[in-house]
N, CA, C and O atoms as a Tinker XYZ file with bonds, in Angstrom:
   528  protein
     1  N    -25.492000   -4.598000   21.983000    73     2
     2  CA   -26.906000   -4.603000   21.738000    64     1     3
     3  C    -27.345000   -3.311000   21.043000    63     2     4     5
     4  O    -28.217000   -3.313000   20.174000    81     3
     5  N    -26.711000   -2.209000   21.454000    73     3     6
     6  CA   -27.067000   -0.933000   20.824000    64     5     7
     7  C    -26.695000   -0.931000   19.343000    63     6     8     9
     8  O    -27.435000   -0.404000   18.513000    81     7
     9  N    -25.555000   -1.518000   19.020000    73     7    10
    10  CA   -25.128000   -1.581000   17.623000    64     9    11
    11  C    -26.104000   -2.408000   16.804000    63    10    12    13
    12  O    -26.411000   -2.049000   15.668000    81    11
    13  N    -26.598000   -3.509000   17.358000    73    11    14
    14  CA   -27.576000   -4.338000   16.672000    64    13    15
    15  C    -28.857000   -3.559000   16.418000    63    14    16    17
    16  O    -29.445000   -3.664000   15.342000    81    15
    17  N    -29.292000   -2.780000   17.399000    73    15    18
    18  CA   -30.495000   -1.952000   17.216000    64    17    19
    19  C    -30.292000   -0.918000   16.106000    63    18    20    21
    20  O    -31.183000   -0.691000   15.287000    81    19
    21  N    -29.110000   -0.297000   16.090000    73    19    22
    22  CA   -28.838000    0.694000   15.048000    64    21    23
    23  C    -28.810000    0.057000   13.665000    63    22    24    25
    24  O    -29.301000    0.644000   12.701000    81    23
    25  N    -28.238000   -1.140000   13.560000    73    23    26
    26  CA   -28.179000   -1.830000   12.272000    64    25    27
    27  C    -29.578000   -2.190000   11.801000    63    26    28    29
    28  O    -29.927000   -1.968000   10.641000    81    27
    29  N    -30.376000   -2.746000   12.699000    73    27    30
    30  CA   -31.722000   -3.172000   12.324000    64    29    31
    31  C    -32.651000   -1.997000   12.031000    63    30    32    33
    32  O    -33.580000   -2.123000   11.232000    81    31
    33  N    -32.406000   -0.860000   12.670000    73    31    34
    34  CA   -33.251000    0.309000   12.423000    64    33    35
    35  C    -32.790000    1.109000   11.212000    63    34    36    37
    36  O    -33.504000    2.002000   10.755000    81    35
    37  N    -31.598000    0.800000   10.684000    73    35    38
    38  CA   -31.102000    1.508000    9.508000    64    37    39
    39  C    -30.350000    2.776000    9.833000    63    38    40    41
    40  O    -30.055000    3.561000    8.932000    81    39
    41  N    -30.030000    2.999000   11.097000    73    39    42
    42  CA   -29.314000    4.210000   11.507000    64    41    43
    43  C    -27.869000    3.932000   11.861000    63    42    44    45
    44  O    -27.294000    4.599000   12.721000    81    43
    45  N    -27.284000    2.953000   11.203000    73    43    46
    46  CA   -25.895000    2.604000   11.495000    64    45    47
    47  C    -24.972000    3.630000   10.868000    63    46    48    49
    48  O    -25.151000    4.031000    9.718000    81    47
    49  N    -23.982000    4.048000   11.641000    73    47    50
    50  CA   -22.963000    4.955000   11.127000    64    49    51
    51  C    -21.833000    4.125000   10.548000    63    50    52    53
    52  O    -21.453000    3.096000   11.107000    81    51
    53  N    -21.306000    4.574000    9.437000    73    51    54
    54  CA   -20.219000    3.852000    8.799000    64    53    55
    55  C    -18.904000    4.243000    9.461000    63    54    56    57
    56  O    -18.367000    5.317000    9.190000    81    55
    57  N    -18.381000    3.371000   10.331000    73    55    58
    58  CA   -17.169000    3.677000   11.078000    64    57    59
    59  C    -15.941000    3.657000   10.181000    63    58    60    61
    60  O    -14.999000    4.415000   10.414000    81    59
    61  N    -15.931000    2.802000    9.157000    73    59    62
    62  CA   -14.774000    2.736000    8.268000    64    61    63
    63  C    -14.623000    4.013000    7.467000    63    62    64    65
    64  O    -13.502000    4.449000    7.205000    81    63
    65  N    -15.722000    4.613000    7.077000    73    63    66
    66  CA   -15.652000    5.863000    6.335000    64    65    67
    67  C    -14.966000    6.945000    7.159000    63    66    68    69
    68  O    -14.192000    7.738000    6.625000    81    67
    69  N    -15.247000    6.976000    8.445000    73    67    70
    70  CA   -14.620000    7.955000    9.313000    64    69    71
    71  C    -13.116000    7.759000    9.378000    63    70    72    73
    72  O    -12.359000    8.729000    9.335000    81    71
    73  N    -12.678000    6.511000    9.481000    73    71    74
    74  CA   -11.248000    6.230000    9.545000    64    73    75
    75  C    -10.565000    6.571000    8.226000    63    74    76    77
    76  O     -9.472000    7.138000    8.221000    81    75
    77  N    -11.200000    6.230000    7.114000    73    75    78
    78  CA   -10.629000    6.537000    5.805000    64    77    79
    79  C    -10.561000    8.039000    5.580000    63    78    80    81
    80  O     -9.557000    8.552000    5.086000    81    79
    81  N    -11.609000    8.734000    5.935000    73    79    82
    82  CA   -11.606000   10.182000    5.720000    64    81    83
    83  C    -10.600000   10.872000    6.623000    63    82    84    85
    84  O    -10.055000   11.913000    6.255000    81    83
    85  N    -10.342000   10.305000    7.810000    73    83    86
    86  CA    -9.325000   10.893000    8.678000    64    85    87
    87  C     -7.934000   10.714000    8.076000    63    86    88    89
    88  O     -7.108000   11.623000    8.146000    81    87
    89  N     -7.671000    9.552000    7.488000    73    87    90
    90  CA    -6.353000    9.315000    6.905000    64    89    91
    91  C     -6.096000   10.157000    5.689000    63    90    92    93
    92  O     -5.000000   10.698000    5.534000    81    91
    93  N     -7.084000   10.287000    4.813000    73    91    94
    94  CA    -6.885000   11.101000    3.617000    64    93    95
    95  C     -6.995000   12.589000    3.908000    63    94    96    97
    96  O     -6.622000   13.410000    3.070000    81    95
    97  N     -7.497000   12.947000    5.075000    73    95    98
    98  CA    -7.560000   14.364000    5.433000    64    97    99
    99  C     -6.165000   14.955000    5.580000    63    98   100   101
   100  O     -5.989000   16.167000    5.451000    81    99
   101  N     -5.175000   14.115000    5.846000    73    99   102
   102  CA    -3.803000   14.606000    5.948000    64   101   103
   103  C     -3.331000   15.227000    4.643000    63   102   104   105
   104  O     -2.466000   16.103000    4.644000    81   103
   105  N     -3.899000   14.772000    3.528000    73   103   106
   106  CA    -3.497000   15.334000    2.236000    64   105   107
   107  C     -3.813000   16.818000    2.131000    63   106   108   109
   108  O     -3.125000   17.556000    1.425000    81   107
   109  N     -4.857000   17.256000    2.834000    73   107   110
   110  CA    -5.326000   18.625000    2.665000    64   109   111
   111  C     -4.893000   19.563000    3.791000    63   110   112   113
   112  O     -5.295000   20.727000    3.816000    81   111
   113  N     -4.084000   19.070000    4.712000    73   111   114
   114  CA    -3.558000   19.943000    5.752000    64   113   115
   115  C     -2.485000   20.850000    5.163000    63   114   116   117
   116  O     -1.620000   20.380000    4.424000    81   115
   117  N     -2.527000   22.114000    5.472000    73   115   118
   118  CA    -1.481000   22.994000    4.964000    64   117   119
   119  C     -0.147000   22.680000    5.643000    63   118   120   121
   120  O     -0.104000   22.279000    6.806000    81   119
   121  N      0.910000   22.865000    4.912000    73   119   122
   122  CA     2.235000   22.626000    5.479000    64   121   123
   123  C      2.687000   21.191000    5.317000    63   122   124   125
   124  O      3.023000   20.753000    4.216000    81   123
   125  N      2.694000   20.467000    6.411000    73   123   126
   126  CA     3.282000   19.128000    6.420000    64   125   127
   127  C      2.272000   18.020000    6.167000    63   126   128   129
   128  O      2.593000   16.855000    6.402000    81   127
   129  N      1.073000   18.326000    5.700000    73   127   130
   130  CA     0.044000   17.303000    5.496000    64   129   131
   131  C      0.437000   16.242000    4.496000    63   130   132   133
   132  O      0.265000   15.051000    4.754000    81   131
   133  N      0.964000   16.657000    3.357000    73   131   134
   134  CA     1.391000   15.686000    2.341000    64   133   135
   135  C      2.527000   14.815000    2.853000    63   134   136   137
   136  O      2.567000   13.613000    2.592000    81   135
   137  N      3.441000   15.424000    3.578000    73   135   138
   138  CA     4.563000   14.665000    4.122000    64   137   139
   139  C      4.078000   13.646000    5.139000    63   138   140   141
   140  O      4.534000   12.502000    5.136000    81   139
   141  N      3.162000   14.044000    6.004000    73   139   142
   142  CA     2.628000   13.122000    7.003000    64   141   143
   143  C      1.889000   11.969000    6.336000    63   142   144   145
   144  O      2.014000   10.818000    6.756000    81   143
   145  N      1.119000   12.280000    5.295000    73   143   146
   146  CA     0.416000   11.220000    4.583000    64   145   147
   147  C      1.406000   10.225000    3.983000    63   146   148   149
   148  O      1.218000    9.014000    4.102000    81   147
   149  N      2.452000   10.727000    3.342000    73   147   150
   150  CA     3.439000    9.849000    2.707000    64   149   151
   151  C      4.139000    8.966000    3.733000    63   150   152   153
   152  O      4.369000    7.783000    3.484000    81   151
   153  N      4.475000    9.536000    4.878000    73   151   154
   154  CA     5.152000    8.764000    5.919000    64   153   155
   155  C      4.221000    7.695000    6.481000    63   154   156   157
   156  O      4.624000    6.541000    6.630000    81   155
   157  N      2.985000    8.066000    6.793000    73   155   158
   158  CA     2.041000    7.087000    7.338000    64   157   159
   159  C      1.674000    6.020000    6.315000    63   158   160   161
   160  O      1.459000    4.862000    6.674000    81   159
   161  N      1.601000    6.401000    5.053000    73   159   162
   162  CA     1.317000    5.421000    4.001000    64   161   163
   163  C      2.456000    4.413000    3.896000    63   162   164   165
   164  O      2.220000    3.214000    3.744000    81   163
   165  N      3.683000    4.900000    3.976000    73   163   166
   166  CA     4.844000    4.025000    3.923000    64   165   167
   167  C      4.898000    3.115000    5.147000    63   166   168   169
   168  O      5.201000    1.928000    5.022000    81   167
   169  N      4.611000    3.654000    6.316000    73   167   170
   170  CA     4.582000    2.837000    7.535000    64   169   171
   171  C      3.511000    1.751000    7.412000    63   170   172   173
   172  O      3.717000    0.625000    7.864000    81   171
   173  N      2.379000    2.082000    6.808000    73   171   174
   174  CA     1.327000    1.092000    6.600000    64   173   175
   175  C      1.765000   -0.038000    5.689000    63   174   176   177
   176  O      1.451000   -1.200000    5.944000    81   175
   177  N      2.487000    0.291000    4.633000    73   175   178
   178  CA     2.989000   -0.749000    3.725000    64   177   179
   179  C      4.059000   -1.608000    4.392000    63   178   180   181
   180  O      4.120000   -2.816000    4.162000    81   179
   181  N      4.895000   -0.994000    5.211000    73   179   182
   182  CA     5.891000   -1.769000    5.948000    64   181   183
   183  C      5.192000   -2.707000    6.934000    63   182   184   185
   184  O      5.612000   -3.851000    7.111000    81   183
   185  N      4.134000   -2.224000    7.569000    73   183   186
   186  CA     3.367000   -3.082000    8.488000    64   185   187
   187  C      2.712000   -4.239000    7.741000    63   186   188   189
   188  O      2.613000   -5.342000    8.279000    81   187
   189  N      2.264000   -4.004000    6.512000    73   187   190
   190  CA     1.661000   -5.080000    5.717000    64   189   191
   191  C      2.690000   -6.155000    5.395000    63   190   192   193
   192  O      2.385000   -7.346000    5.449000    81   191
   193  N      3.899000   -5.742000    5.064000    73   191   194
   194  CA     4.958000   -6.715000    4.789000    64   193   195
   195  C      5.330000   -7.466000    6.068000    63   194   196   197
   196  O      5.537000   -8.680000    6.049000    81   195
   197  N      5.410000   -6.736000    7.169000    73   195   198
   198  CA     5.753000   -7.374000    8.450000    64   197   199
   199  C      4.677000   -8.360000    8.888000    63   198   200   201
   200  O      4.984000   -9.360000    9.537000    81   199
   201  N      3.427000   -8.094000    8.544000    73   199   202
   202  CA     2.361000   -9.018000    8.937000    64   201   203
   203  C      2.492000  -10.354000    8.214000    63   202   204   205
   204  O      2.169000  -11.394000    8.789000    81   203
   205  N      2.952000  -10.351000    6.984000    73   203   206
   206  CA     3.162000  -11.618000    6.301000    64   205   207
   207  C      4.372000  -12.345000    6.872000    63   206   208   209
   208  O      4.428000  -13.574000    6.835000    81   207
   209  N      5.344000  -11.599000    7.400000    73   207   210
   210  CA     6.464000  -12.244000    8.092000    64   209   211
   211  C      5.956000  -12.982000    9.324000    63   210   212   213
   212  O      6.473000  -14.044000    9.668000    81   211
   213  N      4.965000  -12.436000    9.977000    73   211   214
   214  CA     4.377000  -13.085000   11.149000    64   213   215
   215  C      3.669000  -14.374000   10.756000    63   214   216   217
   216  O      3.707000  -15.354000   11.500000    81   215
   217  N      3.025000  -14.380000    9.599000    73   215   218
   218  CA     2.253000  -15.551000    9.193000    64   217   219
   219  C      3.125000  -16.733000    8.787000    63   218   220   221
   220  O      2.823000  -17.870000    9.150000    81   219
   221  N      4.185000  -16.489000    8.051000    73   219   222
   222  CA     4.983000  -17.609000    7.554000    64   221   223
   223  C      6.394000  -17.655000    8.114000    63   222   224   225
   224  O      7.179000  -18.524000    7.733000    81   223
   225  N      6.723000  -16.759000    8.988000    73   223   226
   226  CA     8.064000  -16.718000    9.554000    64   225   227
   227  C      8.964000  -15.789000    8.757000    63   226   228   229
   228  O      8.851000  -15.723000    7.532000    81   227
   229  N      9.848000  -15.075000    9.425000    73   227   230
   230  CA    10.652000  -14.073000    8.725000    64   229   231
   231  C     11.633000  -14.651000    7.705000    63   230   232   233
   232  O     11.803000  -14.083000    6.626000    81   231
   233  N     12.269000  -15.752000    8.027000    73   231   234
   234  CA    13.240000  -16.310000    7.079000    64   233   235
   235  C     12.557000  -16.838000    5.823000    63   234   236   237
   236  O     13.024000  -16.603000    4.709000    81   235
   237  N     11.452000  -17.550000    6.007000    73   235   238
   238  CA    10.734000  -18.074000    4.846000    64   237   239
   239  C     10.175000  -16.927000    3.998000    63   238   240   241
   240  O     10.167000  -16.997000    2.769000    81   239
   241  N      9.709000  -15.870000    4.674000    73   239   242
   242  CA     9.186000  -14.712000    3.947000    64   241   243
   243  C     10.295000  -14.053000    3.127000    63   242   244   245
   244  O     10.085000  -13.714000    1.962000    81   243
   245  N     11.457000  -13.871000    3.719000    73   243   246
   246  CA    12.573000  -13.254000    2.981000    64   245   247
   247  C     13.002000  -14.110000    1.803000    63   246   248   249
   248  O     13.302000  -13.589000    0.729000    81   247
   249  N     13.033000  -15.429000    2.000000    73   247   250
   250  CA    13.387000  -16.315000    0.886000    64   249   251
   251  C     12.367000  -16.208000   -0.238000    63   250   252   253
   252  O     12.734000  -16.172000   -1.412000    81   251
   253  N     11.091000  -16.158000    0.116000    73   251   254
   254  CA    10.048000  -16.059000   -0.907000    64   253   255
   255  C     10.030000  -14.679000   -1.563000    63   254   256   257
   256  O      9.707000  -14.559000   -2.745000    81   255
   257  N     10.371000  -13.643000   -0.809000    73   255   258
   258  CA    10.402000  -12.302000   -1.382000    64   257   259
   259  C     11.455000  -12.193000   -2.476000    63   258   260   261
   260  O     11.253000  -11.506000   -3.477000    81   259
   261  N     12.583000  -12.877000   -2.279000    73   259   262
   262  CA    13.681000  -12.756000   -3.225000    64   261   263
   263  C     13.806000  -13.968000   -4.139000    63   262   264   265
   264  O     14.878000  -14.235000   -4.682000    81   263
   265  N     12.696000  -14.709000   -4.309000    73   263   266
   266  CA    12.649000  -15.746000   -5.342000    64   265   267
   267  C     12.847000  -15.090000   -6.700000    63   266   268   269
   268  O     12.506000  -13.920000   -6.873000    81   267
   269  N     13.392000  -15.820000   -7.665000    73   267   270
   270  CA    13.594000  -15.225000   -8.993000    64   269   271
   271  C     12.285000  -14.738000   -9.632000    63   270   272   273
   272  O     12.301000  -13.801000  -10.430000    81   271
   273  N     11.163000  -15.360000   -9.290000    73   271   274
   274  CA     9.897000  -14.946000   -9.922000    64   273   275
   275  C      9.398000  -13.603000   -9.408000    63   274   276   277
   276  O      8.665000  -12.912000  -10.116000    81   275
   277  N      9.776000  -13.220000   -8.196000    73   275   278
   278  CA     9.299000  -11.946000   -7.660000    64   277   279
   279  C     10.424000  -11.024000   -7.224000    63   278   280   281
   280  O     10.199000  -10.092000   -6.452000    81   279
   281  N     11.618000  -11.271000   -7.704000    73   279   282
   282  CA    12.774000  -10.454000   -7.333000    64   281   283
   283  C     12.608000   -9.007000   -7.787000    63   282   284   285
   284  O     12.858000   -8.080000   -7.017000    81   283
   285  N     12.191000   -8.814000   -9.027000    73   283   286
   286  CA    12.037000   -7.455000   -9.551000    64   285   287
   287  C     10.917000   -6.718000   -8.812000    63   286   288   289
   288  O     11.063000   -5.545000   -8.470000    81   287
   289  N      9.799000   -7.410000   -8.567000    73   287   290
   290  CA     8.683000   -6.787000   -7.849000    64   289   291
   291  C      9.108000   -6.374000   -6.440000    63   290   292   293
   292  O      8.742000   -5.297000   -5.969000    81   291
   293  N      9.878000   -7.228000   -5.771000    73   291   294
   294  CA    10.349000   -6.914000   -4.417000    64   293   295
   295  C     11.296000   -5.728000   -4.434000    63   294   296   297
   296  O     11.172000   -4.826000   -3.606000    81   295
   297  N     12.238000   -5.715000   -5.364000    73   295   298
   298  CA    13.200000   -4.613000   -5.434000    64   297   299
   299  C     12.517000   -3.283000   -5.737000    63   298   300   301
   300  O     12.853000   -2.264000   -5.134000    81   299
   301  N     11.572000   -3.283000   -6.659000    73   299   302
   302  CA    10.849000   -2.049000   -6.995000    64   301   303
   303  C     10.034000   -1.569000   -5.803000    63   302   304   305
   304  O     10.003000   -0.374000   -5.510000    81   303
   305  N      9.369000   -2.506000   -5.107000    73   303   306
   306  CA     8.565000   -2.142000   -3.954000    64   305   307
   307  C      9.436000   -1.540000   -2.855000    63   306   308   309
   308  O      9.105000   -0.485000   -2.314000    81   307
   309  N     10.546000   -2.197000   -2.519000    73   307   310
   310  CA    11.433000   -1.676000   -1.475000    64   309   311
   311  C     12.062000   -0.345000   -1.891000    63   310   312   313
   312  O     12.243000    0.541000   -1.055000    81   311
   313  N     12.394000   -0.201000   -3.168000    73   311   314
   314  CA    12.941000    1.055000   -3.669000    64   313   315
   315  C     11.930000    2.190000   -3.537000    63   314   316   317
   316  O     12.289000    3.306000   -3.162000    81   315
   317  N     10.679000    1.907000   -3.843000    73   315   318
   318  CA     9.638000    2.939000   -3.706000    64   317   319
   319  C      9.434000    3.334000   -2.245000    63   318   320   321
   320  O      9.219000    4.509000   -1.947000    81   319
   321  N      9.500000    2.365000   -1.336000    73   319   322
   322  CA     9.391000    2.683000    0.096000    64   321   323
   323  C     10.520000    3.616000    0.523000    63   322   324   325
   324  O     10.288000    4.613000    1.205000    81   323
   325  N     11.740000    3.284000    0.116000    73   323   326
   326  CA    12.903000    4.089000    0.501000    64   325   327
   327  C     12.852000    5.473000   -0.139000    63   326   328   329
   328  O     13.126000    6.475000    0.522000    81   327
   329  N     12.500000    5.530000   -1.431000    73   327   330
   330  CA    12.461000    6.825000   -2.125000    64   329   331
   331  C     11.374000    7.738000   -1.575000    63   330   332   333
   332  O     11.536000    8.958000   -1.573000    81   331
   333  N     10.271000    7.166000   -1.111000    73   331   334
   334  CA     9.224000    7.989000   -0.505000    64   333   335
   335  C      9.751000    8.654000    0.754000    63   334   336   337
   336  O      9.573000    9.857000    0.947000    81   335
   337  N     10.393000    7.884000    1.602000    73   335   338
   338  CA    10.924000    8.456000    2.840000    64   337   339
   339  C     12.051000    9.452000    2.562000    63   338   340   341
   340  O     12.154000   10.473000    3.241000    81   339
   341  N     12.893000    9.164000    1.571000    73   339   342
   342  CA    13.954000   10.112000    1.216000    64   341   343
   343  C     13.384000   11.412000    0.684000    63   342   344   345
   344  O     13.893000   12.488000    0.999000    81   343
   345  N     12.328000   11.325000   -0.123000    73   343   346
   346  CA    11.759000   12.550000   -0.688000    64   345   347
   347  C     11.102000   13.418000    0.381000    63   346   348   349
   348  O     11.026000   14.637000    0.226000    81   347
   349  N     10.631000   12.807000    1.456000    73   347   350
   350  CA    10.033000   13.590000    2.545000    64   349   351
   351  C     11.106000   14.167000    3.449000    63   350   352   353
   352  O     11.134000   15.374000    3.692000    81   351
   353  N     11.991000   13.311000    3.949000    73   351   354
   354  CA    12.919000   13.744000    4.993000    64   353   355
   355  C     14.202000   14.372000    4.462000    63   354   356   357
   356  O     14.674000   15.364000    5.020000    81   355
   357  N     14.764000   13.829000    3.419000    73   355   358
   358  CA    16.062000   14.312000    2.952000    64   357   359
   359  C     15.922000   15.424000    1.917000    63   358   360   361
   360  O     16.569000   16.465000    2.021000    81   359
   361  N     15.075000   15.194000    0.919000    73   359   362
   362  CA    14.953000   16.157000   -0.162000    64   361   363
   363  C     13.889000   17.218000    0.091000    63   362   364   365
   364  O     13.964000   18.308000   -0.475000    81   363
   365  N     12.903000   16.922000    0.928000    73   363   366
   366  CA    11.836000   17.885000    1.231000    64   365   367
   367  C     10.891000   18.149000    0.070000    63   366   368   369
   368  O     10.299000   19.226000    0.006000    81   367
   369  N     10.730000   17.217000   -0.837000    73   367   370
   370  CA     9.865000   17.366000   -2.013000    64   369   371
   371  C      8.562000   16.601000   -1.769000    63   370   372   373
   372  O      8.502000   15.385000   -1.946000    81   371
   373  N      7.535000   17.322000   -1.364000    73   371   374
   374  CA     6.264000   16.667000   -1.038000    64   373   375
   375  C      5.552000   16.129000   -2.276000    63   374   376   377
   376  O      4.936000   15.065000   -2.210000    81   375
   377  N      5.620000   16.826000   -3.381000    73   375   378
   378  CA     4.993000   16.339000   -4.612000    64   377   379
   379  C      5.623000   15.046000   -5.094000    63   378   380   381
   380  O      4.934000   14.137000   -5.557000    81   379
   381  N      6.931000   14.976000   -4.979000    73   379   382
   382  CA     7.644000   13.757000   -5.343000    64   381   383
   383  C      7.266000   12.610000   -4.408000    63   382   384   385
   384  O      7.195000   11.455000   -4.829000    81   383
   385  N      7.024000   12.935000   -3.143000    73   383   386
   386  CA     6.614000   11.905000   -2.185000    64   385   387
   387  C      5.260000   11.315000   -2.568000    63   386   388   389
   388  O      5.051000   10.110000   -2.427000    81   387
   389  N      4.344000   12.143000   -3.048000    73   387   390
   390  CA     3.027000   11.637000   -3.472000    64   389   391
   391  C      3.173000   10.763000   -4.717000    63   390   392   393
   392  O      2.499000    9.740000   -4.843000    81   391
   393  N      4.044000   11.161000   -5.625000    73   391   394
   394  CA     4.289000   10.322000   -6.808000    64   393   395
   395  C      4.848000    8.967000   -6.383000    63   394   396   397
   396  O      4.460000    7.932000   -6.925000    81   395
   397  N      5.759000    8.975000   -5.414000    73   395   398
   398  CA     6.300000    7.705000   -4.923000    64   397   399
   399  C      5.247000    6.898000   -4.159000    63   398   400   401
   400  O      5.306000    5.668000   -4.150000    81   399
   401  N      4.295000    7.564000   -3.526000    73   399   402
   402  CA     3.188000    6.840000   -2.876000    64   401   403
   403  C      2.341000    6.113000   -3.923000    63   402   404   405
   404  O      1.921000    4.977000   -3.708000    81   403
   405  N      2.098000    6.767000   -5.039000    73   403   406
   406  CA     1.349000    6.119000   -6.121000    64   405   407
   407  C      2.144000    4.936000   -6.666000    63   406   408   409
   408  O      1.587000    3.867000   -6.915000    81   407
   409  N      3.443000    5.133000   -6.848000    73   407   410
   410  CA     4.297000    4.027000   -7.304000    64   409   411
   411  C      4.357000    2.908000   -6.264000    63   410   412   413
   412  O      4.435000    1.732000   -6.621000    81   411
   413  N      4.320000    3.272000   -4.974000    73   411   414
   414  CA     4.257000    2.261000   -3.910000    64   413   415
   415  C      3.007000    1.409000   -4.051000    63   414   416   417
   416  O      3.064000    0.185000   -3.935000    81   415
   417  N      1.876000    2.061000   -4.301000    73   415   418
   418  CA     0.621000    1.331000   -4.461000    64   417   419
   419  C      0.717000    0.346000   -5.615000    63   418   420   421
   420  O      0.337000   -0.818000   -5.483000    81   419
   421  N      1.226000    0.817000   -6.747000    73   419   422
   422  CA     1.344000   -0.058000   -7.914000    64   421   423
   423  C      2.342000   -1.194000   -7.658000    63   422   424   425
   424  O      2.095000   -2.337000   -8.044000    81   423
   425  N      3.464000   -0.878000   -7.010000    73   423   426
   426  CA     4.471000   -1.902000   -6.731000    64   425   427
   427  C      3.958000   -2.925000   -5.721000    63   426   428   429
   428  O      4.201000   -4.122000   -5.877000    81   427
   429  N      3.250000   -2.465000   -4.686000    73   427   430
   430  CA     2.692000   -3.403000   -3.700000    64   429   431
   431  C      1.615000   -4.279000   -4.331000    63   430   432   433
   432  O      1.493000   -5.455000   -3.989000    81   431
   433  N      0.837000   -3.716000   -5.245000    73   431   434
   434  CA    -0.172000   -4.514000   -5.926000    64   433   435
   435  C      0.484000   -5.593000   -6.771000    63   434   436   437
   436  O      0.076000   -6.754000   -6.728000    81   435
   437  N      1.498000   -5.212000   -7.539000    73   435   438
   438  CA     2.200000   -6.182000   -8.386000    64   437   439
   439  C      2.898000   -7.237000   -7.530000    63   438   440   441
   440  O      2.895000   -8.419000   -7.873000    81   439
   441  N      3.495000   -6.812000   -6.416000    73   439   442
   442  CA     4.146000   -7.743000   -5.500000    64   441   443
   443  C      3.129000   -8.713000   -4.905000    63   442   444   445
   444  O      3.401000   -9.911000   -4.820000    81   443
   445  N      1.978000   -8.224000   -4.499000    73   443   446
   446  CA     0.938000   -9.084000   -3.920000    64   445   447
   447  C      0.392000  -10.057000   -4.953000    63   446   448   449
   448  O      0.123000  -11.217000   -4.642000    81   447
   449  N      0.232000   -9.588000   -6.170000    73   447   450
   450  CA    -0.276000  -10.456000   -7.238000    64   449   451
   451  C      0.718000  -11.588000   -7.525000    63   450   452   453
   452  O      0.322000  -12.660000   -7.984000    81   451
   453  N      1.995000  -11.352000   -7.258000    73   451   454
   454  CA     2.996000  -12.385000   -7.550000    64   453   455
   455  C      2.824000  -13.625000   -6.684000    63   454   456   457
   456  O      3.367000  -14.679000   -7.015000    81   455
   457  N      2.090000  -13.529000   -5.592000    73   455   458
   458  CA     1.847000  -14.686000   -4.736000    64   457   459
   459  C      0.654000  -15.522000   -5.201000    63   458   460   461
   460  O      0.456000  -16.630000   -4.702000    81   459
   461  N     -0.130000  -15.026000   -6.128000    73   459   462
   462  CA    -1.285000  -15.758000   -6.642000    64   461   463
   463  C     -0.870000  -16.434000   -7.944000    63   462   464   465
   464  O     -0.420000  -15.758000   -8.870000    81   463
   465  N     -1.012000  -17.762000   -8.032000    73   463   466
   466  CA    -0.572000  -18.460000   -9.248000    64   465   467
   467  C     -1.299000  -17.955000  -10.498000    63   466   468   469
   468  O     -2.525000  -17.846000  -10.513000    81   467
   469  N     -0.545000  -17.655000  -11.521000    73   467   470
   470  CA    -1.010000  -17.213000  -12.842000    64   469   471
   471  C     -1.726000  -15.855000  -12.823000    63   470   472   473
   472  O     -2.293000  -15.456000  -13.840000    81   471
   473  N     -1.714000  -15.150000  -11.713000    73   471   474
   474  CA    -2.406000  -13.861000  -11.647000    64   473   475
   475  C     -1.683000  -12.803000  -12.469000    63   474   476   477
   476  O     -2.326000  -12.002000  -13.148000    81   475
   477  N     -0.357000  -12.791000  -12.416000    73   475   478
   478  CA     0.379000  -11.793000  -13.200000    64   477   479
   479  C      0.166000  -12.008000  -14.689000    63   478   480   481
   480  O      0.022000  -11.048000  -15.446000    81   479
   481  N      0.145000  -13.269000  -15.110000    73   479   482
   482  CA    -0.117000  -13.548000  -16.523000    64   481   483
   483  C     -1.502000  -13.069000  -16.933000    63   482   484   485
   484  O     -1.682000  -12.529000  -18.024000    81   483
   485  N     -2.487000  -13.270000  -16.049000    73   483   486
   486  CA    -3.850000  -12.835000  -16.345000    64   485   487
   487  C     -3.944000  -11.312000  -16.423000    63   486   488   489
   488  O     -4.625000  -10.773000  -17.294000    81   487
   489  N     -3.262000  -10.624000  -15.517000    73   487   490
   490  CA    -3.281000   -9.159000  -15.526000    64   489   491
   491  C     -2.593000   -8.623000  -16.773000    63   490   492   493
   492  O     -3.092000   -7.693000  -17.408000    81   491
   493  N     -1.456000   -9.200000  -17.125000    73   491   494
   494  CA    -0.745000   -8.769000  -18.342000    64   493   495
   495  C     -1.606000   -9.005000  -19.577000    63   494   496   497
   496  O     -1.687000   -8.150000  -20.459000    81   495
   497  N     -2.241000  -10.160000  -19.635000    73   495   498
   498  CA    -3.101000  -10.467000  -20.781000    64   497   499
   499  C     -4.289000   -9.504000  -20.845000    63   498   500   501
   500  O     -4.671000   -9.051000  -21.924000    81   499
   501  N     -4.858000   -9.201000  -19.704000    73   499   502
   502  CA    -5.997000   -8.268000  -19.656000    64   501   503
   503  C     -5.589000   -6.879000  -20.159000    63   502   504   505
   504  O     -6.302000   -6.272000  -20.960000    81   503
   505  N     -4.444000   -6.379000  -19.688000    73   503   506
   506  CA    -4.000000   -5.064000  -20.123000    64   505   507
   507  C     -3.591000   -5.041000  -21.591000    63   506   508   509
   508  O     -3.864000   -4.065000  -22.290000    81   507
   509  N     -2.946000   -6.088000  -22.064000    73   507   510
   510  CA    -2.577000   -6.101000  -23.488000    64   509   511
   511  C     -3.809000   -6.200000  -24.371000    63   510   512   513
   512  O     -3.831000   -5.642000  -25.468000    81   511
   513  N     -4.846000   -6.913000  -23.901000    73   511   514
   514  CA    -6.083000   -6.980000  -24.674000    64   513   515
   515  C     -6.797000   -5.634000  -24.691000    63   514   516   517
   516  O     -7.307000   -5.204000  -25.725000    81   515
   517  N     -6.828000   -4.970000  -23.531000    73   515   518
   518  CA    -7.517000   -3.687000  -23.452000    64   517   519
   519  C     -6.769000   -2.567000  -24.189000    63   518   520   521
   520  O     -7.389000   -1.701000  -24.807000    81   519
   521  N     -5.456000   -2.594000  -24.119000    73   519   522
   522  CA    -4.675000   -1.509000  -24.711000    64   521   523
   523  C     -4.240000   -1.751000  -26.141000    63   522   524   525
   524  O     -3.904000   -0.807000  -26.856000    81   523
   525  N     -4.242000   -3.010000  -26.567000    73   523   526
   526  CA    -3.681000   -3.260000  -27.886000    64   525   527
   527  C     -4.543000   -3.969000  -28.822000    63   526   528
   528  O     -4.145000   -4.220000  -29.959000    81   527
């Protein structure tokens, strides 16, 4: 009831903003902040993949992940996940970990788009029209 009163009075606090700002605040922590962000970002992407395994079953998900139409997207995405963790824990290169986080975002986006019929073709056409 209190939340309804706050919404209707216009004094609602944006709870999502607080959560987002807490997650990105790791980027600005001195020392291990970048590493922590990269690890948590990778764990989040692994959780996103695991959630789709829950929806359609793990075997069906694995079969669909390695279909010929999305094989390259899956391999690039998994490679970016592994390289991010290697750059944090094995190599100790935090800047490289952030670059791999950006590549993770792009790979996960391309992988997700592969499940929407004709979406990759539309994105490719849009970029070729804009760039060429």
